[in-house]
C-alpha positions, -999 to +999 in steps of 0.1 A: +119+011-173+139-002-144+133-042-136+129-046-103+157-073-092+141-108-087+150-140-071+161-169-098+133-194-099+156-224-084+164-206-052+128-205-045+121-238-055+103-263-026+099-298-024+065-305-014+072-315+022+092-282+025+064-262+007+042-277+034+063-264+061+066-230+047+032-225+040+021-237+073+045-211+086+029-184+065-004-193+075+002-185+110+016-153+095-016-140+076-014-104+074-051-100+086-046-080+117-015-058+100-041-054+069-067-040+096-040-017+111-027-003+081-062+006+068-070+021+100-041+045+102-044+053+065-081+063+072-071+084+100-042+101+086-064+109+056-092+130+078-061+144+096-049+155+065-083+171+053-078+192+087-041+202+081-053+215+047-083+235+057-062+250+087-031+259+066-052+279+044-068+297+073-033+302+080-022+317+052-056+339+050-052+351+085-018+341+098-020+361+132-051+342+138-046+305+129-009+303+133-009+283+163-038+255+152-019+253+117+009+242+133-003+219+158-027+201+133+005+197+112+026+180+136-006+157+143-009+146+109+029+143+103+028+116+130-003+100+118+010+096+082+043+083+096+023+055+113+004+048+085+035+047+060+049+026+086+023-001+086+017-003+050+051-009+044+053-037+069+021-049+055+036-048+018+070-068+031+042-093+049+022-100+016+054-101-007+069-129+014+034-147+015+032-144-025+070-157-028+059-188-007+024-190-024+039-186-061+076-197-058+081-191-102+064-161-102+081-124-107+077-114-067+103-085-065+131-086-035+123-076-004+146-047-008+130-035-044+098-036-027+105-013+001+135+009-016+118+016-047+094+039-028+125+061-022+141+065-054+135+092-072+118+084-106+114+051-097+091+058-073+067+073-099+058+038-112+077+010-093+055+002-064+024+002-087+044-025-108+055-044-070+020-043-058+007-058-090+035-085-090+025-094-053-016-094-062-004-119-092+015-141-071-008-141-042-035-162-059-051-174-092-081-158-082-067-125-095-084-108-117-066-090-144-095-066-151-110-056-117-079-062-096-056-041-121-078-016-125-084-012-086-046-010-082-047+020-114-072+038-094-052+041-062-018+045-078-034+070-103-049+093-075-022+092-054+003+107-080-024+132-092-027+141-056+010+148-053+012+168-088-022+191-073-005+194-039+029+207-051+006+229-081-015+243-052+012+253-027+035+270-059+006+286-076-024+295-056-021+283-021-050+303-008-075+285-038-103+265-022-108+247-052-074+237-057-076+224-019-110+207-025-098+189-053-063+179-038-082+167-011-109+151-028-078+132-046-063+123-012-094+106+000-100+089-033-062+074-031-070+064+005-101+043-003-087+030-027-054+017-015-077+005+014-097-017-012-062-030-028-051-038+011-083-056+018-086-075-020-046-088-016-052-100+018-083-119+013-066-132-015-037-149+004-057-156+033-078-179+010-049-192-008-028-204+021-056-222+038-066-234+008-028-248+007-028-258+040-059-283+037-047-296+003-011-307+017-024-320+053-018-354+055-051-374+053-067-391+084-067-425+090 
């Protein structure tokens, strides 16, 4: 298993005064709006993927009738999926930074690994899941090892299964309605689960940032 590079705890240590400043800055950058944008983009891209899959199957069954629609729908899907990926990765990078500040001694992966692991063959089959788990655990003590890990596992399992099923459908039975339904059901399951993962981590960080800011604020009078 590839171990993600991590910052040494000493480099992340903060004095109480510096910690107050860092967390105050983090509080102003809590990724709530970014989370909503990512969730919306993922939802729209998922709907577009369903239309793309149906149009592509129609094109394979009736190439002369559906070729134009298939191409245009596919282009729209690619654009929407690219937007969803960018927004999600920006959200992931922001929450990684927040987690690092909230829990300086936690094994939070570096910024480069958090993004780069998605594009490294083989590593991208498991490393992104581990990254999200590390970020979640470092975000708050309220992270639930049973419920929250299960949610992340559901998302990642559905996403990997979707990819495998999509490849199988394309190579083995591109005209199969059954495989089309299974593939798109897994895509929807992955999208819904990811939306819930984004919501959970964002909520944990928002609550933790507010609590830290309140605890470190100077007493009045």
